[in-house]
C-alpha positions in Angstrom: 0.0 0.0 0.0 2.8 2.4 0.7 4.0 2.2 -2.9 0.5 2.8 -4.2 0.1 5.8 -1.8 3.5 7.2 -2.8 2.7 6.9 -6.5 -0.8 8.4 -6.1 0.5 11.2 -4.0 3.1 12.2 -6.6 1.3 11.4 -9.8 -2.3 12.3 -8.9 -2.5 14.5 -5.8 0.3 16.8 -6.8 -0.9 16.8 -10.4 -4.5 16.5 -11.6 -6.0 16.4 -8.1 -4.0 19.3 -6.7 -7.1 21.5 -6.4 -8.3 19.1 -3.7 -4.9 18.2 -2.2 -3.7 21.8 -1.9 -5.9 22.2 1.2 -3.5 19.9 3.0 -0.6 22.2 2.2 -2.4 25.3 3.5 -3.2 26.3 7.1 -6.4 24.5 8.1 -9.4 26.5 9.3 -11.5 24.1 11.4 -11.2 20.3 12.0 -11.5 19.2 8.3 -9.9 20.0 5.0 -11.0 19.2 1.4 -8.1 16.7 1.3 -9.9 14.5 3.8 -12.1 13.3 0.9 -9.2 11.1 -0.2 -9.8 9.0 3.0 -13.4 8.3 1.9 -12.3 7.6 -1.7 -9.9 4.9 -0.4 -12.4 3.5 2.1 -15.1 2.7 -0.5 -13.1 0.0 -2.4 -11.8 -1.4 1.0 -15.4 -1.8 2.3 -16.5 -3.4 -1.0 -13.7 -5.9 -0.9 -14.3 -6.7 2.7 -18.1 -7.2 2.1 -17.5 -9.4 -1.0 -15.0 -11.5 0.9 -17.1 -11.8 4.0 -20.4 -12.8 2.3 -18.9 -15.2 -0.3 -16.8 -18.4 -0.1 -13.8 -19.4 -2.1 -10.3 -18.3 -2.9 -11.2 -15.1 -4.7 -13.5 -13.8 -2.0 -10.8 -14.7 0.6 -8.2 -12.8 -1.4 -10.6 -9.8 -1.7 -11.2 -9.9 2.1 -7.4 -9.9 2.7 -6.9 -7.0 0.3 -9.8 -5.0 1.9 -8.3 -5.7 5.4 -4.9 -4.6 4.2 -6.2 -1.4 2.8 -8.1 -0.7 6.0 -5.2 -1.4 8.3 -2.9 0.7 6.2 -5.5 3.5 6.2 -5.7 3.4 10.0 -2.0 3.4 10.4 -1.7 6.3 7.9 -4.4 8.3 9.7 -2.8 7.7 13.1 0.7 8.6 12.1 0.0 11.2 9.4 -2.9 13.1 10.9 -2.2 12.4 14.5 1.6 12.4 14.9 2.7 14.6 12.0 -0.1 17.2 11.8 -1.2 17.0 15.4 -4.9 16.7 14.6 -5.4 14.5 17.6 -3.2 13.1 20.4 -1.3 9.9 19.7 0.2 9.1 23.1 3.6 7.5 23.5 4.0 6.8 19.8 5.5 10.3 19.4 8.5 9.1 21.4 9.4 6.2 19.0 12.5 7.3 17.0 11.3 5.8 13.7 8.0 7.6 13.9 9.8 10.9 14.7 11.9 10.4 11.5 8.7 9.7 9.6 7.3 13.0 10.9 10.4 14.9 10.1 10.5 13.5 6.5 6.9 14.4 6.0 7.5 18.0 7.2 10.2 18.2 4.5 7.5 17.2 2.0 5.7 20.4 3.0 8.8 22.6 2.3 9.0 24.2 -1.1 12.7 24.0 -1.4 12.7 20.2 -1.6 10.2 20.0 -4.4 7.8 18.0 -2.2 10.1 15.0 -1.8 9.5 12.5 -0.2 5.9 11.6 -1.3 5.5 8.5 0.7 4.9 8.4 4.5 6.3 5.2 6.1 9.3 5.0 3.7 9.9 8.8 3.8 13.0 8.5 6.1 14.5 6.0 3.7 13.9 8.3 0.7 15.2 11.3 2.6 18.4 9.4 3.5 19.4 9.2 -0.2 19.9 13.0 -0.3 22.7 14.6 1.7 20.6 17.8 2.0 17.6 15.9 3.3 19.8 13.9 5.7 20.7 17.2 7.5 17.0 17.9 8.1 16.1 14.4 9.3 
């Protein structure tokens, strides 16, 4: 899922869907932003896959259920780390003290800086992408 999210972020959200995603790069007024629609867009196929897999028997329904569950778990982790830890939309407790998640947060903050051309686009692999650039290493 991280590779799909990274590709979609770069190729779609920062391109043809920028009008919606731009709200995430601007100061937020209120609890929600237009960019939150992407969570719903990703939830619809996950729910469909889960329902198909739950109400049917066989290999394909089982695979669909697994895919739906994977999308759901990734979405929950993404929301918790991205919206909670990185953007402080809600408290996340002791996870903010985990060194790896602090590097994830730092790499995502770099994504919001104009001078780095929005790199890195991914979230969970952001520190790995950032470590490839000497300039980004200084920030993370």
